[in-house]
C-alpha positions as CSV (number, residue, x, y, z in Angstrom):
1,M,10.9,44.6,47.0
2,R,12.1,43.8,43.8
3,A,15.4,45.7,44.2
4,R,15.8,43.8,47.9
5,E,14.9,40.7,46.0
6,L,17.6,40.9,43.2
7,A,20.2,42.4,45.9
8,R,20.0,39.2,47.6
9,R,20.1,37.1,44.6
10,A,23.2,38.9,43.3
11,R,24.8,37.9,47.2
12,A,24.0,34.5,46.7
13,L,25.4,34.1,43.9
14,Y,28.6,35.5,44.8
15,R,29.0,33.3,47.3
16,E,27.9,30.0,45.1
17,L,30.4,31.3,42.9
18,F,33.1,31.4,45.5
19,R,32.0,27.8,46.9
20,V,32.3,26.6,43.7
21,S,35.6,28.1,43.0
22,K,36.8,25.9,45.8
23,A,36.0,22.5,44.0
24,F,38.5,23.2,41.4
25,P,41.4,20.7,41.6
26,T,44.3,23.2,41.3
27,A,44.9,26.4,43.1
28,N,45.3,28.5,40.2
29,R,42.2,27.1,38.2
30,G,39.7,28.1,41.8
31,A,41.7,31.7,42.3
32,Y,40.8,32.2,38.7
33,V,37.1,31.8,39.1
34,R,37.4,33.9,42.7
35,A,39.3,36.5,40.6
36,K,36.5,36.7,37.4
37,T,33.7,36.6,40.1
38,R,35.0,39.7,41.9
39,A,36.3,41.7,38.4
40,E,32.5,41.0,36.9
41,F,31.1,41.9,40.3
42,E,32.6,45.3,40.1
43,K,32.0,45.8,36.6
44,N,28.2,45.4,37.0
45,A,28.2,47.2,40.6
46,S,25.8,50.3,39.4
47,V,23.7,47.7,36.6
48,E,20.2,48.0,37.8
49,G,16.5,46.9,36.8
50,D,16.5,44.3,33.6
51,A,20.2,44.8,33.0
52,L,20.7,43.5,36.5
53,E,18.2,40.5,36.0
54,E,19.9,39.7,32.5
55,A,23.4,39.3,34.7
56,L,22.2,37.4,37.2
57,R,20.7,35.0,34.7
58,L,23.7,35.0,33.2
59,G,25.8,34.3,36.1
60,E,24.1,31.9,37.3
61,A,24.9,29.9,34.4
62,Q,28.2,30.3,35.2
63,V,27.8,28.8,38.2
64,E,26.8,26.1,36.3
65,N,29.3,26.2,34.0
66,A,31.9,26.3,36.6
67,R,30.4,23.2,38.7
68,A,30.9,21.7,35.3
69,S,34.5,22.3,34.5
70,A,35.3,21.3,38.2
71,E,33.8,18.2,38.6
72,H,35.6,17.3,35.2
73,L,39.0,18.7,35.9
74,T,38.9,16.4,39.3
75,K,38.0,13.5,37.4
76,V,40.8,13.6,34.5
77,F,43.6,14.7,37.4
78,A,42.7,11.9,38.6
79,D,44.4,10.2,36.4
80,E,48.3,10.3,37.0
81,R,49.3,10.1,33.2
82,V,47.9,14.3,33.8
83,H,50.7,16.4,33.9
84,A,48.6,19.9,33.7
85,R,48.1,19.5,37.3
86,V,49.4,23.4,37.9
């Protein structure tokens, strides 16, 4: 059961990171989050047990960081004086 629960959490984390990537105000930043997500999941595909739980906790923290970054950048880019919109 534990392995099944970890797999469920991993799938949910992957989906959530992709959802958050769509909240970024530019396509480049969203694409970066998606590429980084794919790369990290591929790198950790064979991780098991406690190491997997730790990787999931780190990923869940990254969701919150990405969400906060997307929110902040959306507010910043709403200012017409900002030139770094790419």
